[in-house]
VMD Tcl script that draws the C-alpha trace (Angstrom):
set ca {
  {-71.82 -98.51 14.52}
  {-70.83 -97.72 18.11}
  {-67.16 -97.43 19.22}
  {-67.54 -100.63 21.26}
  {-68.74 -102.56 18.23}
  {-65.81 -101.25 16.20}
  {-63.33 -102.39 18.85}
  {-64.95 -105.84 19.03}
  {-64.81 -106.26 15.27}
  {-61.18 -105.19 15.15}
  {-60.25 -107.59 17.91}
  {-62.08 -110.48 16.28}
  {-60.49 -109.70 12.93}
  {-57.10 -109.75 14.61}
  {-57.53 -113.41 15.54}
  {-55.50 -115.67 13.26}
  {-54.32 -119.28 13.24}
  {-50.92 -118.15 14.48}
  {-52.53 -117.14 17.79}
  {-53.51 -120.60 18.96}
  {-51.13 -121.59 21.70}
  {-50.17 -125.12 22.56}
  {-52.00 -126.64 25.47}
  {-48.81 -127.84 27.02}
  {-45.07 -127.46 26.60}
  {-42.40 -125.14 27.87}
  {-43.32 -122.12 25.77}
  {-44.39 -120.72 22.43}
  {-42.83 -118.74 19.64}
  {-42.35 -115.09 20.61}
  {-44.61 -113.88 17.81}
  {-46.91 -116.85 17.55}
  {-48.79 -116.90 20.83}
  {-48.61 -116.34 24.56}
  {-45.73 -117.99 26.30}
  {-46.51 -120.67 28.84}
  {-44.53 -122.03 31.75}
  {-42.42 -120.18 34.27}
  {-43.27 -118.91 37.71}
  {-45.27 -115.91 36.38}
  {-47.59 -117.99 34.18}
  {-50.68 -119.23 36.01}
  {-54.12 -119.37 34.43}
  {-55.92 -119.80 37.77}
  {-54.11 -116.95 39.56}
  {-54.41 -114.67 36.55}
  {-58.15 -115.31 36.36}
  {-58.54 -114.50 40.05}
  {-56.67 -111.21 39.63}
  {-58.76 -110.26 36.60}
  {-61.98 -110.95 38.50}
  {-60.69 -108.65 41.25}
  {-59.62 -106.04 38.70}
  {-63.04 -105.68 37.04}
  {-64.98 -104.39 40.10}
  {-61.95 -102.48 41.43}
  {-61.40 -100.53 38.22}
  {-65.14 -100.06 37.76}
  {-65.49 -98.55 41.25}
  {-62.44 -96.29 40.80}
  {-63.78 -95.08 37.45}
  {-67.23 -94.28 38.86}
  {-65.79 -92.45 41.87}
  {-63.34 -90.46 39.74}
  {-65.81 -89.27 37.12}
  {-68.62 -88.60 39.62}
  {-66.50 -86.73 42.16}
  {-66.54 -83.39 40.27}
  {-70.22 -83.81 39.39}
  {-71.38 -84.10 43.00}
  {-68.68 -81.99 44.66}
  {-70.47 -78.74 43.78}
  {-73.32 -79.55 46.15}
  {-71.05 -81.06 48.83}
  {-68.14 -78.60 48.77}
  {-69.17 -75.06 47.71}
  {-65.50 -74.19 47.05}
  {-65.47 -76.70 44.18}
  {-67.99 -74.77 42.12}
  {-66.82 -74.29 38.48}
  {-66.21 -70.57 39.09}
  {-64.09 -71.18 42.22}
  {-60.29 -71.13 42.53}
  {-60.14 -74.63 44.00}
  {-61.99 -76.04 40.99}
  {-59.45 -74.38 38.68}
  {-56.58 -76.06 40.57}
  {-58.29 -79.47 40.60}
  {-59.05 -79.19 36.89}
  {-55.39 -78.27 36.21}
  {-54.30 -81.40 38.12}
  {-56.74 -83.56 36.14}
  {-55.58 -82.00 32.86}
  {-52.01 -82.89 33.82}
  {-53.17 -86.47 34.37}
  {-54.68 -86.58 30.87}
  {-51.52 -85.05 29.41}
  {-49.35 -87.60 31.23}
  {-51.59 -90.42 30.04}
  {-51.08 -89.42 26.41}
  {-47.32 -88.90 26.58}
  {-46.25 -91.53 29.14}
  {-48.73 -94.37 28.60}
  {-50.47 -94.34 25.22}
  {-47.70 -93.01 22.96}
  {-44.92 -95.35 24.25}
  {-47.29 -98.33 23.90}
  {-47.90 -97.41 20.27}
  {-44.17 -97.02 19.56}
  {-43.54 -100.41 21.19}
  {-46.28 -102.14 19.17}
  {-45.40 -100.68 15.78}
  {-41.64 -101.21 16.21}
  {-42.00 -104.82 17.37}
  {-39.68 -107.41 15.76}
  {-42.84 -109.46 15.15}
  {-43.81 -107.04 12.36}
  {-42.26 -107.14 8.89}
  {-39.43 -104.66 8.55}
  {-41.02 -103.13 5.47}
  {-42.85 -100.78 5.91}
  {-43.10 -100.68 9.73}
  {-39.40 -100.16 10.45}
  {-38.91 -97.68 7.61}
  {-41.40 -94.99 8.66}
  {-42.48 -93.54 12.05}
  {-46.15 -94.54 11.78}
  {-46.85 -93.77 15.44}
  {-45.80 -90.12 15.18}
  {-47.53 -89.75 11.80}
  {-50.88 -91.15 12.99}
  {-50.70 -89.14 16.24}
  {-50.09 -85.96 14.22}
  {-53.03 -86.72 11.91}
  {-55.25 -87.42 14.92}
  {-54.32 -84.09 16.53}
  {-55.01 -82.17 13.30}
  {-58.27 -84.07 12.79}
  {-59.34 -83.17 16.33}
  {-58.59 -79.52 15.60}
  {-60.69 -79.75 12.44}
  {-63.64 -81.31 14.26}
  {-63.36 -78.75 17.06}
  {-63.30 -75.85 14.61}
  {-66.09 -77.12 12.33}
  {-68.42 -77.87 15.23}
  {-68.02 -74.33 16.55}
  {-68.48 -72.87 13.06}
  {-71.70 -74.76 12.46}
  {-72.98 -73.75 15.87}
  {-72.08 -70.09 15.25}
  {-73.80 -70.05 11.86}
  {-76.92 -71.66 13.25}
  {-77.01 -69.14 16.08}
  {-76.55 -66.23 13.68}
  {-79.38 -67.44 11.44}
  {-81.72 -67.83 14.42}
  {-80.82 -64.35 15.69}
  {-81.35 -62.79 12.24}
  {-84.72 -64.51 11.91}
  {-85.77 -63.28 15.34}
  {-84.77 -59.67 14.52}
  {-86.62 -59.80 11.18}
  {-89.74 -61.15 12.84}
  {-89.53 -58.48 15.54}
  {-89.08 -55.60 13.09}
  {-91.87 -56.71 10.74}
  {-94.36 -57.76 13.34}
  {-93.59 -55.44 16.22}
  {-93.55 -51.84 17.24}
  {-91.05 -50.64 14.60}
  {-93.12 -51.64 11.56}
  {-95.45 -48.60 11.39}
  {-93.32 -46.11 13.31}
  {-90.16 -44.26 12.37}
  {-86.97 -45.09 14.24}
  {-87.05 -43.73 17.77}
  {-83.95 -42.03 19.16}
  {-82.98 -41.27 22.69}
  {-84.39 -43.72 25.22}
  {-85.55 -46.18 22.56}
  {-82.12 -46.19 20.94}
  {-80.52 -47.00 24.27}
  {-82.95 -49.88 24.71}
  {-81.90 -51.32 21.36}
  {-78.20 -51.05 22.23}
  {-78.79 -52.83 25.50}
  {-80.70 -55.61 23.74}
  {-77.91 -56.04 21.20}
  {-75.38 -56.20 24.03}
  {-77.37 -58.83 25.84}
  {-77.66 -60.82 22.60}
  {-73.88 -60.73 22.14}
  {-73.32 -61.93 25.70}
  {-75.83 -64.73 25.28}
  {-74.17 -65.75 22.00}
  {-70.77 -65.88 23.71}
  {-72.11 -68.01 26.56}
  {-73.84 -70.36 24.12}
  {-70.67 -70.71 22.03}
  {-68.58 -71.51 25.12}
  {-71.15 -74.09 26.20}
  {-71.01 -75.68 22.74}
  {-67.22 -75.78 22.93}
  {-67.35 -77.44 26.35}
  {-69.66 -80.12 24.99}
  {-67.42 -80.76 21.99}
  {-64.48 -81.13 24.39}
  {-66.35 -83.71 26.46}
  {-67.37 -85.82 23.46}
  {-63.95 -85.82 21.78}
  {-62.09 -86.37 25.06}
  {-64.30 -89.30 26.02}
  {-63.73 -90.88 22.60}
  {-59.95 -90.77 23.05}
  {-60.11 -92.12 26.60}
  {-62.52 -94.90 25.62}
  {-60.27 -96.19 22.82}
  {-57.24 -96.40 25.10}
  {-59.25 -97.91 27.97}
  {-60.64 -100.74 25.83}
  {-57.21 -101.51 24.36}
  {-55.42 -101.68 27.72}
  {-58.28 -103.69 29.23}
  {-58.12 -106.14 26.33}
  {-54.38 -106.64 26.77}
  {-54.79 -107.23 30.50}
  {-57.72 -109.62 30.05}
  {-55.86 -111.77 27.50}
  {-52.65 -111.96 29.53}
  {-51.84 -114.93 31.77}
  {-48.76 -113.30 33.27}
  {-49.42 -112.85 36.99}
  {-46.30 -110.71 37.46}
  {-47.71 -108.23 34.92}
  {-51.35 -108.28 36.01}
  {-50.83 -107.80 39.75}
  {-49.31 -104.27 39.61}
  {-51.68 -103.38 36.76}
  {-54.75 -103.78 38.99}
  {-53.64 -101.02 41.37}
  {-52.08 -98.84 38.67}
  {-55.16 -98.93 36.43}
  {-57.45 -98.20 39.38}
  {-55.52 -95.01 40.18}
  {-55.25 -94.23 36.48}
  {-59.03 -94.41 35.98}
  {-59.67 -92.46 39.19}
  {-57.62 -89.43 38.15}
  {-58.52 -89.59 34.47}
  {-62.17 -89.74 35.49}
  {-61.71 -86.58 37.56}
  {-60.50 -84.76 34.45}
  {-63.40 -85.98 32.37}
  {-65.90 -85.28 35.17}
  {-64.75 -81.67 35.43}
  {-65.34 -81.23 31.69}
  {-68.78 -82.86 31.92}
  {-69.68 -80.46 34.74}
  {-68.76 -77.43 32.64}
  {-70.73 -78.82 29.67}
  {-73.93 -78.49 31.75}
  {-75.51 -81.66 30.40}
  {-78.80 -82.96 31.73}
  {-79.00 -85.93 34.09}
  {-79.66 -88.43 31.29}
  {-76.66 -87.39 29.20}
  {-74.41 -87.23 32.27}
  {-75.44 -90.75 33.26}
  {-74.65 -92.01 29.78}
  {-71.19 -90.42 29.75}
  {-70.40 -91.72 33.25}
  {-71.57 -95.23 32.33}
  {-69.64 -95.27 29.06}
  {-66.37 -94.13 30.69}
  {-66.69 -96.39 33.74}
  {-67.42 -99.62 31.88}
  {-64.94 -99.47 28.99}
  {-61.87 -100.82 30.82}
  {-63.84 -103.61 32.61}
  {-65.44 -104.36 29.24}
  {-61.99 -104.63 27.65}
  {-60.86 -107.02 30.42}
  {-63.97 -109.17 29.93}
  {-63.39 -109.19 26.17}
  {-59.79 -110.24 26.73}
  {-60.97 -113.06 29.00}
  {-63.33 -114.27 26.28}
  {-60.55 -114.20 23.67}
  {-57.80 -115.61 25.91}
  {-57.36 -118.82 23.92}
  {-57.28 -117.20 20.48}
  {-55.85 -113.73 21.11}
  {-52.17 -112.93 21.27}
  {-50.95 -109.39 21.66}
  {-47.72 -110.33 19.82}
  {-49.39 -111.39 16.56}
  {-48.74 -108.96 13.66}
  {-52.40 -108.07 13.12}
  {-53.00 -107.31 16.80}
  {-49.83 -105.22 17.02}
  {-50.82 -103.14 14.00}
  {-54.45 -102.60 15.06}
  {-53.65 -101.80 18.70}
  {-50.61 -99.69 17.78}
  {-52.57 -97.52 15.34}
  {-55.47 -97.11 17.77}
  {-53.08 -96.06 20.53}
  {-51.32 -93.61 18.22}
  {-54.62 -91.97 17.26}
  {-55.70 -91.86 20.90}
  {-52.37 -90.29 21.91}
  {-52.67 -87.50 19.34}
  {-56.23 -86.80 20.42}
  {-55.34 -86.68 24.13}
  {-52.32 -84.44 23.50}
  {-54.44 -81.92 21.61}
  {-57.28 -81.97 24.12}
  {-54.99 -81.63 27.15}
  {-52.81 -78.86 25.75}
  {-55.24 -76.83 23.65}
  {-58.78 -77.32 24.93}
  {-57.97 -77.76 28.62}
  {-54.64 -76.25 29.71}
  {-54.22 -73.44 27.16}
  {-57.87 -72.42 27.39}
  {-57.67 -72.15 31.18}
  {-54.22 -70.61 31.54}
  {-54.88 -68.01 28.84}
  {-58.35 -67.31 30.18}
  {-59.29 -64.30 32.30}
  {-59.53 -66.20 35.60}
  {-55.93 -67.41 35.77}
  {-54.56 -64.36 33.96}
  {-55.96 -62.16 36.71}
  {-53.99 -63.93 39.45}
  {-50.29 -64.84 39.23}
  {-50.56 -66.80 42.47}
  {-53.40 -68.94 41.10}
  {-51.38 -69.49 37.91}
  {-48.39 -70.78 39.85}
  {-50.52 -73.07 42.01}
  {-52.22 -74.40 38.89}
  {-48.85 -74.97 37.20}
  {-47.78 -76.99 40.24}
  {-51.02 -78.98 40.04}
  {-50.36 -79.76 36.36}
  {-46.85 -80.98 37.18}
  {-48.18 -83.13 40.03}
  {-50.83 -84.71 37.80}
  {-48.43 -85.38 34.93}
  {-45.71 -86.51 37.35}
  {-48.03 -88.98 39.06}
  {-48.98 -90.55 35.74}
  {-45.30 -90.65 34.79}
  {-44.49 -92.66 37.91}
  {-47.35 -95.06 37.15}
  {-45.86 -95.68 33.71}
  {-43.44 -98.04 35.43}
  {-46.29 -100.51 36.06}
  {-49.00 -99.62 33.53}
}
mol new
graphics top color blue
foreach p $ca { graphics top sphere $p radius 0.5 }
foreach p [lrange $ca 0 end-1] q [lrange $ca 1 end] { graphics top cylinder $p $q radius 0.2 }
display resetview
């Protein structure tokens, strides 16, 4: 079952009789359905803003994720081995880090500590921190196992190739040759080691892309769903601009990872499409469930809160370990203190920008 199908099922399961709001009246119970009345509540204006939000966020997402993919041919300085690319990637990694700490994690704490939930067990245990920790450890496990399986498969293929060469080639009937021949063998072994290292790094880059996209997709669908189901104009209006910038910068981070993964055109298109459409899809799903969905019902709070907690743990691990630590401890940044300092500043700018946006989204 695809991640989209899982989200749809969870959202549909979260619908309950307590979510049906009255058609008229001054308001509704805080935990029973969306409040009505007041200057901020307007179904017509909210619908108009949501219809503006869908293409706006879609366009920002496409531009953000595609910018690193096409920049290599437009701006030579943005090639993956260039200094400017390292700084841009550091900025985008800061955006992803800020998203996890300043957007996703607080939302999960808010949902799972809501007064609409029964005090036992939700008020007696920090479920948000626990689930985020488990998600980070699980991401580490997936990252490690994927690389181990790739390394074992590569070793088996290399051993099979050497066996085939020795039994079917020039060394089968002849004694070992020293001197020039020995040097040739050493060179071949060295080239094989280099190729194995490059292949392992490529595999790691692809694992990073897949896991990172999964975490971003979960959060994007959840926040789109909340926006689509809301009728509060005062909340939706700043969200349109904030989410557009959010998707733009987050897409830049993901696009840089996709570029380093060296996927083919078909796989790149699929990743770009999946990232770009998840938030608009969430908004459309929220519109479809407007009359039955309430983000203050206990089931919705639990489902969304746990999903956000898992997404936060995943994004924290990816940003700190697979993106920032890998780059800052790598040979490129370690060879230049100036580039390190500029990249540190870029990280702070990315995380700081997302922190400012947390006021609205």
